[in-house]
Backbone as JSON Lines, residues from 0, in Angstrom:
{"i":0,"aa":"M","n":[-27.76,21.95,-2.52],"ca":[-27.52,20.78,-2.9],"c":[-26.61,21.13,-3.95]}
{"i":1,"aa":"E","n":[-26.76,22.71,-5.18],"ca":[-25.85,23.33,-6.06],"c":[-24.23,23.67,-5.63]}
{"i":2,"aa":"Q","n":[-23.82,23.72,-4.23],"ca":[-22.6,23.44,-3.63],"c":[-22.02,22.47,-4.18]}
{"i":3,"aa":"L","n":[-22.61,21.18,-3.25],"ca":[-21.88,19.75,-3.43],"c":[-21.88,19.51,-4.93]}
{"i":4,"aa":"F","n":[-22.96,20.19,-6.04],"ca":[-22.39,19.44,-7.36],"c":[-21.4,20.55,-7.76]}
{"i":5,"aa":"N","n":[-21.02,21.73,-7.9],"ca":[-20.45,22.43,-8.41],"c":[-18.88,21.79,-7.32]}
{"i":6,"aa":"R","n":[-18.62,21.6,-6.7],"ca":[-17.5,20.8,-6.37],"c":[-17.2,19.24,-6.86]}
{"i":7,"aa":"M","n":[-18.57,18.99,-7.23],"ca":[-18.35,17.63,-7.37],"c":[-17.77,17.65,-9.23]}
{"i":8,"aa":"I","n":[-18.44,19.08,-9.83],"ca":[-18.14,18.61,-11.3],"c":[-16.59,19.67,-11.15]}
{"i":9,"aa":"Q","n":[-16.24,20.62,-10.15],"ca":[-14.73,21.41,-10.82],"c":[-13.75,20.46,-9.59]}
{"i":10,"aa":"G","n":[-14.11,19.17,-9.09],"ca":[-12.81,18.72,-7.97],"c":[-12.8,17.27,-8.65]}
{"i":11,"aa":"T","n":[-12.34,16.77,-7.36],"ca":[-11.96,15.41,-8.29],"c":[-12.68,14.5,-6.67]}
{"i":12,"aa":"I","n":[-13.39,13.37,-7.37],"ca":[-14.29,12.16,-6.24],"c":[-13.37,11.16,-6.03]}
{"i":13,"aa":"S","n":[-12.92,11.13,-4.6],"ca":[-11.79,10.1,-4.63],"c":[-12.36,8.83,-4.23]}
{"i":14,"aa":"D","n":[-13.8,8.94,-3.62],"ca":[-14.16,7.74,-3.02],"c":[-15.59,8.38,-3.14]}
{"i":15,"aa":"V","n":[-16.72,6.87,-3.08],"ca":[-17.7,7.26,-2.74],"c":[-17.88,5.95,-1.71]}
{"i":16,"aa":"M","n":[-18.41,5.99,-0.25],"ca":[-18.54,5.21,0.62],"c":[-19.88,4.91,1.0]}
{"i":17,"aa":"V","n":[-20.42,4.19,1.89],"ca":[-21.48,3.52,2.34],"c":[-21.19,2.73,3.43]}
{"i":18,"aa":"S","n":[-21.52,3.27,4.78],"ca":[-21.77,2.79,6.0],"c":[-22.73,1.69,6.21]}
{"i":19,"aa":"G","n":[-22.13,1.0,7.6],"ca":[-22.64,-0.41,7.55],"c":[-22.54,-0.71,9.31]}
{"i":20,"aa":"Y","n":[-22.65,-2.49,9.39],"ca":[-22.09,-2.97,10.15],"c":[-21.76,-4.32,9.79]}
{"i":21,"aa":"I","n":[-20.89,-4.5,10.6],"ca":[-20.08,-6.2,10.14],"c":[-20.77,-6.96,12.06]}
{"i":22,"aa":"D","n":[-21.59,-7.8,11.09],"ca":[-22.18,-9.14,12.43],"c":[-21.07,-10.22,12.82]}
{"i":23,"aa":"A","n":[-20.86,-9.97,14.33],"ca":[-19.95,-10.78,14.44],"c":[-19.88,-12.0,15.09]}
{"i":24,"aa":"E","n":[-21.3,-11.98,15.3],"ca":[-21.81,-13.77,15.78],"c":[-22.1,-14.39,14.73]}
{"i":25,"aa":"T","n":[-21.66,-13.84,13.36],"ca":[-21.72,-15.45,12.42],"c":[-20.64,-14.89,11.54]}
{"i":26,"aa":"L","n":[-20.36,-15.26,10.27],"ca":[-18.85,-15.23,9.56],"c":[-19.01,-13.86,9.36]}
{"i":27,"aa":"P","n":[-17.97,-12.97,9.04],"ca":[-17.91,-11.79,9.62],"c":[-18.24,-10.91,8.19]}
{"i":28,"aa":"V","n":[-19.54,-10.76,7.88],"ca":[-19.96,-10.03,6.29],"c":[-20.32,-8.58,6.74]}
{"i":29,"aa":"F","n":[-20.15,-7.67,5.82],"ca":[-20.9,-6.26,5.96],"c":[-21.84,-6.14,5.58]}
{"i":30,"aa":"H","n":[-22.93,-5.6,6.44],"ca":[-24.23,-5.47,5.93],"c":[-24.19,-3.84,5.49]}
{"i":31,"aa":"P","n":[-24.67,-2.91,4.3],"ca":[-24.79,-1.8,3.85],"c":[-26.06,-1.24,4.53]}
{"i":32,"aa":"M","n":[-25.81,-0.27,4.9],"ca":[-27.03,0.62,4.98],"c":[-26.96,2.11,4.49]}
{"i":33,"aa":"Y","n":[-27.72,1.46,3.11],"ca":[-28.16,2.4,1.91],"c":[-28.73,3.83,2.27]}
{"i":34,"aa":"E","n":[-29.46,4.03,3.68],"ca":[-29.99,5.05,3.51],"c":[-28.89,6.38,3.65]}
{"i":35,"aa":"R","n":[-27.64,6.23,3.48],"ca":[-26.81,7.22,3.42],"c":[-25.12,7.22,2.79]}
{"i":36,"aa":"I","n":[-25.3,7.96,1.82],"ca":[-23.9,7.56,0.67],"c":[-23.29,9.17,0.87]}
{"i":37,"aa":"Y","n":[-21.65,8.84,1.06],"ca":[-20.55,9.35,1.57],"c":[-19.77,9.97,0.21]}
{"i":38,"aa":"F","n":[-19.73,11.1,-0.52],"ca":[-18.71,11.29,-1.22],"c":[-17.91,12.17,-0.73]}
{"i":39,"aa":"I","n":[-16.4,11.51,-1.09],"ca":[-15.52,12.06,-0.79],"c":[-14.86,12.94,-2.07]}
{"i":40,"aa":"V","n":[-14.28,14.7,-1.93],"ca":[-14.54,15.16,-2.92],"c":[-13.52,16.18,-2.12]}
{"i":41,"aa":"N","n":[-12.24,15.93,-3.12],"ca":[-11.07,16.97,-2.47],"c":[-10.93,17.13,-1.33]}
{"i":42,"aa":"K","n":[-11.06,15.82,-0.38],"ca":[-10.62,15.55,1.02],"c":[-11.97,15.84,1.86]}
{"i":43,"aa":"N","n":[-13.22,16.38,1.35],"ca":[-13.99,16.82,1.81],"c":[-15.17,15.66,2.24]}
{"i":44,"aa":"I","n":[-16.03,15.67,3.12],"ca":[-16.97,14.55,2.86],"c":[-18.26,15.11,3.1]}
{"i":45,"aa":"F","n":[-18.74,14.58,2.33],"ca":[-20.45,14.83,2.05],"c":[-21.49,13.96,1.8]}
{"i":46,"aa":"E","n":[-22.18,14.06,2.74],"ca":[-23.29,13.27,3.01],"c":[-24.26,13.14,2.31]}
{"i":47,"aa":"L","n":[-24.8,12.13,1.71],"ca":[-26.48,12.5,0.84],"c":[-27.31,11.6,1.72]}
{"i":48,"aa":"Y","n":[-28.8,11.85,2.15],"ca":[-29.39,11.2,2.54],"c":[-30.76,11.61,1.9]}
{"i":49,"aa":"I","n":[-31.35,10.98,2.55],"ca":[-32.92,10.93,1.74],"c":[-34.15,11.89,3.09]}
{"i":50,"aa":"D","n":[-34.62,12.66,2.64],"ca":[-35.34,13.23,3.98],"c":[-37.13,13.67,3.29]}
{"i":51,"aa":"D","n":[-38.11,12.31,3.7],"ca":[-39.19,12.42,2.89],"c":[-38.88,12.3,1.35]}
{"i":52,"aa":"G","n":[-38.31,11.93,0.79],"ca":[-38.22,11.47,-0.2],"c":[-37.43,12.46,-0.88]}
{"i":53,"aa":"I","n":[-36.65,13.61,-0.54],"ca":[-35.73,14.85,-1.17],"c":[-34.38,14.21,-1.06]}
{"i":54,"aa":"I","n":[-33.83,14.31,-1.83],"ca":[-32.18,13.86,-1.6],"c":[-31.37,15.65,-0.76]}
{"i":55,"aa":"R","n":[-30.92,15.5,0.08],"ca":[-29.81,16.35,1.08],"c":[-28.73,16.0,1.26]}
{"i":56,"aa":"H","n":[-28.31,17.03,1.65],"ca":[-26.26,16.62,2.13],"c":[-25.8,17.86,3.23]}
{"i":57,"aa":"N","n":[-25.39,16.89,3.81],"ca":[-24.35,17.88,4.99],"c":[-23.17,17.54,4.69]}
{"i":58,"aa":"Q","n":[-22.31,18.42,4.81],"ca":[-20.66,18.34,4.97],"c":[-20.25,17.96,6.3]}
{"i":59,"aa":"L","n":[-19.39,16.76,6.28],"ca":[-19.04,16.16,7.82],"c":[-17.37,16.64,7.69]}
{"i":60,"aa":"K","n":[-17.1,16.15,9.38],"ca":[-15.58,16.37,9.74],"c":[-14.92,14.54,9.4]}
{"i":61,"aa":"N","n":[-15.76,13.92,9.88],"ca":[-15.82,12.46,9.86],"c":[-17.19,11.59,9.64]}
{"i":62,"aa":"I","n":[-16.81,10.42,9.39],"ca":[-18.15,9.66,8.96],"c":[-18.18,8.86,10.54]}
{"i":63,"aa":"N","n":[-19.45,9.16,11.14],"ca":[-19.9,8.24,12.35],"c":[-20.69,7.73,12.42]}
{"i":64,"aa":"E","n":[-20.8,6.52,13.25],"ca":[-22.09,5.7,13.44],"c":[-23.21,6.54,13.49]}
{"i":65,"aa":"W","n":[-24.6,6.28,12.79],"ca":[-25.66,6.93,12.83],"c":[-26.8,6.32,13.27]}
{"i":66,"aa":"F","n":[-26.76,4.83,13.45],"ca":[-27.54,4.12,13.73],"c":[-27.45,2.83,15.02]}
{"i":67,"aa":"D","n":[-28.34,2.37,15.22],"ca":[-27.95,1.81,17.14],"c":[-27.18,0.37,16.26]}
{"i":68,"aa":"L","n":[-26.27,0.27,17.15],"ca":[-25.47,-1.11,16.54],"c":[-25.74,-2.2,18.1]}
{"i":69,"aa":"D","n":[-26.07,-3.9,17.3],"ca":[-26.16,-4.67,19.03],"c":[-24.75,-4.79,19.62]}
{"i":70,"aa":"E","n":[-24.68,-5.51,20.61],"ca":[-23.61,-5.35,21.43],"c":[-22.23,-5.94,20.39]}
{"i":71,"aa":"D","n":[-22.69,-7.33,19.41],"ca":[-21.24,-7.87,19.03],"c":[-21.44,-7.43,17.48]}
{"i":72,"aa":"D","n":[-21.68,-6.33,17.1],"ca":[-21.94,-5.93,16.02],"c":[-20.6,-4.59,15.56]}
{"i":73,"aa":"Q","n":[-19.87,-4.22,14.69],"ca":[-18.92,-3.19,14.62],"c":[-19.37,-2.74,13.42]}
{"i":74,"aa":"F","n":[-19.52,-1.18,13.96],"ca":[-19.58,-0.53,12.72],"c":[-18.25,-0.23,11.64]}
{"i":75,"aa":"S","n":[-18.72,0.14,10.1],"ca":[-17.53,-0.36,9.48],"c":[-18.34,0.58,8.08]}
{"i":76,"aa":"L","n":[-17.12,0.7,6.83],"ca":[-17.43,1.9,5.69],"c":[-16.77,0.54,4.88]}
{"i":77,"aa":"M","n":[-17.55,1.08,3.56],"ca":[-17.33,0.21,2.18],"c":[-17.12,1.1,1.0]}
{"i":78,"aa":"S","n":[-16.2,1.07,0.25],"ca":[-16.14,1.89,-1.1],"c":[-16.93,0.93,-1.81]}
{"i":79,"aa":"I","n":[-17.79,2.02,-2.66],"ca":[-18.83,1.32,-3.64],"c":[-18.52,2.58,-4.88]}
{"i":80,"aa":"Y","n":[-16.94,2.74,-4.92],"ca":[-16.58,4.02,-6.31],"c":[-16.63,2.79,-7.35]}
{"i":81,"aa":"S","n":[-16.0,1.72,-7.35],"ca":[-15.93,1.36,-8.43],"c":[-17.32,0.4,-9.67]}
{"i":82,"aa":"Q","n":[-18.33,0.4,-7.85],"ca":[-19.57,-0.26,-8.67],"c":[-20.51,1.09,-8.98]}
{"i":83,"aa":"L","n":[-20.23,2.14,-8.47],"ca":[-21.17,3.44,-9.2],"c":[-20.39,3.62,-10.58]}
{"i":84,"aa":"F","n":[-19.23,3.84,-10.68],"ca":[-18.5,4.26,-12.04],"c":[-18.06,3.67,-12.98]}
{"i":85,"aa":"K","n":[-18.22,2.25,-12.52],"ca":[-17.89,0.8,-12.94],"c":[-16.44,1.15,-13.76]}
{"i":86,"aa":"T","n":[-15.28,1.78,-12.9],"ca":[-14.46,1.92,-12.81],"c":[-13.04,1.79,-11.21]}
{"i":87,"aa":"E","n":[-12.21,1.62,-12.08],"ca":[-11.44,2.2,-10.35],"c":[-10.08,3.71,-10.73]}
{"i":88,"aa":"Q","n":[-10.29,3.99,-12.03],"ca":[-9.46,4.97,-12.66],"c":[-10.44,6.53,-11.97]}
{"i":89,"aa":"E","n":[-9.91,7.61,-12.3],"ca":[-10.63,8.8,-11.67],"c":[-11.43,8.87,-12.77]}
{"i":90,"aa":"I","n":[-12.56,9.67,-12.62],"ca":[-13.52,9.96,-13.32],"c":[-13.9,11.54,-13.45]}
{"i":91,"aa":"K","n":[-14.78,12.21,-14.48],"ca":[-14.62,13.5,-14.02],"c":[-15.98,14.02,-14.94]}
{"i":92,"aa":"V","n":[-16.87,14.49,-13.6],"ca":[-17.9,14.67,-13.6],"c":[-18.1,16.19,-14.49]}
{"i":93,"aa":"T","n":[-19.14,15.76,-15.49],"ca":[-19.36,16.82,-16.4],"c":[-20.54,17.33,-15.8]}
{"i":94,"aa":"Q","n":[-21.52,17.05,-15.86],"ca":[-22.7,17.62,-15.25],"c":[-23.72,16.44,-14.56]}
{"i":95,"aa":"I","n":[-24.49,17.65,-13.27],"ca":[-25.55,16.77,-12.59],"c":[-26.88,17.21,-12.76]}
{"i":96,"aa":"D","n":[-28.07,16.33,-12.45],"ca":[-29.06,16.95,-13.17],"c":[-30.11,16.59,-11.82]}
{"i":97,"aa":"Y","n":[-30.54,17.04,-11.0],"ca":[-31.54,16.74,-9.99],"c":[-32.34,17.9,-9.77]}
{"i":98,"aa":"K","n":[-33.72,17.82,-9.33],"ca":[-34.67,18.66,-9.08],"c":[-35.33,18.26,-7.73]}
{"i":99,"aa":"A","n":[-35.59,18.98,-6.69],"ca":[-35.65,18.9,-5.03],"c":[-37.46,18.55,-5.47]}
{"i":100,"aa":"I","n":[-37.69,17.42,-5.91],"ca":[-39.25,16.76,-5.85],"c":[-39.05,15.74,-4.86]}
{"i":101,"aa":"P","n":[-39.86,15.11,-4.19],"ca":[-39.91,13.7,-3.5],"c":[-39.58,12.49,-4.75]}
{"i":102,"aa":"F","n":[-38.87,12.09,-4.23],"ca":[-38.31,10.7,-4.86],"c":[-37.95,11.27,-6.34]}
{"i":103,"aa":"S","n":[-36.98,12.09,-6.56],"ca":[-36.23,12.34,-7.92],"c":[-35.07,11.8,-8.21]}
{"i":104,"aa":"T","n":[-34.6,11.41,-8.76],"ca":[-33.62,10.92,-9.41],"c":[-32.26,11.97,-9.62]}
{"i":105,"aa":"I","n":[-31.08,12.12,-9.1],"ca":[-30.04,12.24,-9.07],"c":[-29.07,11.87,-10.63]}
{"i":106,"aa":"E","n":[-28.95,12.56,-11.65],"ca":[-28.8,12.16,-12.82],"c":[-26.94,12.55,-12.45]}
{"i":107,"aa":"I","n":[-25.98,11.7,-12.55],"ca":[-25.04,12.24,-12.61],"c":[-24.29,11.8,-14.05]}
{"i":108,"aa":"N","n":[-23.73,12.73,-14.95],"ca":[-23.36,12.69,-16.13],"c":[-21.55,12.5,-16.08]}
{"i":109,"aa":"Y","n":[-20.54,11.89,-16.53],"ca":[-19.06,11.78,-16.3],"c":[-18.66,11.07,-17.26]}
{"i":110,"aa":"K","n":[-17.32,11.71,-17.35],"ca":[-16.45,11.23,-18.06],"c":[-15.64,9.61,-17.67]}
{"i":111,"aa":"D","n":[-14.91,8.59,-18.07],"ca":[-14.07,7.8,-17.69],"c":[-13.6,7.83,-18.68]}
{"i":112,"aa":"G","n":[-12.09,8.48,-18.92],"ca":[-11.23,8.26,-20.16],"c":[-11.91,8.97,-21.26]}
{"i":113,"aa":"E","n":[-12.35,8.53,-22.49],"ca":[-12.7,8.74,-23.29],"c":[-14.76,8.85,-23.25]}
{"i":114,"aa":"N","n":[-14.99,7.3,-22.54],"ca":[-16.48,7.2,-22.53],"c":[-16.82,8.01,-21.43]}
{"i":115,"aa":"E","n":[-18.13,8.56,-22.55],"ca":[-19.42,9.18,-21.33],"c":[-20.17,8.54,-20.96]}
{"i":116,"aa":"R","n":[-20.35,8.85,-19.65],"ca":[-21.3,7.57,-18.95],"c":[-22.39,8.39,-17.71]}
{"i":117,"aa":"Q","n":[-23.44,7.59,-17.46],"ca":[-24.23,8.32,-16.69],"c":[-24.3,7.2,-15.43]}
{"i":118,"aa":"L","n":[-24.77,7.95,-14.2],"ca":[-24.86,7.43,-13.03],"c":[-26.16,7.68,-12.12]}
{"i":119,"aa":"F","n":[-26.94,7.11,-11.98],"ca":[-28.62,7.62,-11.36],"c":[-28.09,6.9,-9.8]}
{"i":120,"aa":"L","n":[-28.87,7.92,-9.02],"ca":[-29.16,7.95,-7.91],"c":[-30.76,7.99,-7.17]}
{"i":121,"aa":"D","n":[-31.06,6.79,-7.4],"ca":[-32.67,6.92,-6.85],"c":[-32.97,6.84,-5.11]}
{"i":122,"aa":"P","n":[-33.97,7.61,-4.91],"ca":[-33.74,7.54,-3.07],"c":[-35.41,6.9,-3.15]}
{"i":123,"aa":"N","n":[-36.12,6.34,-4.06],"ca":[-37.33,5.62,-4.04],"c":[-37.18,4.09,-3.77]}
{"i":124,"aa":"N","n":[-36.7,3.81,-2.66],"ca":[-37.09,2.71,-2.18],"c":[-36.48,2.46,-0.49]}
{"i":125,"aa":"F","n":[-37.06,1.67,-0.12],"ca":[-37.15,1.35,1.58],"c":[-36.25,1.42,2.13]}
{"i":126,"aa":"F","n":[-35.14,0.68,1.26],"ca":[-33.99,0.41,2.3],"c":[-32.85,1.38,2.01]}
{"i":127,"aa":"G","n":[-33.09,2.95,1.29],"ca":[-32.35,3.81,0.69],"c":[-31.92,4.01,-0.72]}
{"i":128,"aa":"F","n":[-30.91,4.46,-0.67],"ca":[-30.24,4.48,-2.29],"c":[-30.75,3.6,-2.97]}
{"i":129,"aa":"T","n":[-30.74,3.24,-4.01],"ca":[-30.09,2.48,-5.79],"c":[-29.71,3.09,-6.35]}
{"i":130,"aa":"Y","n":[-28.67,2.55,-6.93],"ca":[-27.85,3.15,-7.76],"c":[-27.94,2.65,-9.3]}
{"i":131,"aa":"Y","n":[-27.79,3.02,-10.45],"ca":[-28.2,2.15,-11.8],"c":[-27.17,2.89,-12.87]}
{"i":132,"aa":"N","n":[-26.26,2.64,-13.63],"ca":[-26.14,2.89,-15.5],"c":[-27.26,3.01,-16.35]}
């Protein structure tokens, strides 16, 4: 995790994505799957996922389907950057705290202009990550 955290602090987070599916049988509504979150840092893709309560990561070349889809469903992605950081502007990560203990939260301290803020990624949910400021 230290490699990812260093890249987030030293680099630029251009986007944060969540994968999911669009159900074509009803109105086309996106259904997010919060078990995995993707941070795009300096054009590199980092997948955060939960493994027995511990947050882990992989570096990816592409974001691909990782769950079974019904025939009429379509794999899709959605940006959650503005939901996480409460801005559409570029932010600067200043510090990240995480202890690799089951169900520990990642605390991301960042600056949005002159404003100092915090983001928490919590793995303690049946459906994957929850996040709050």
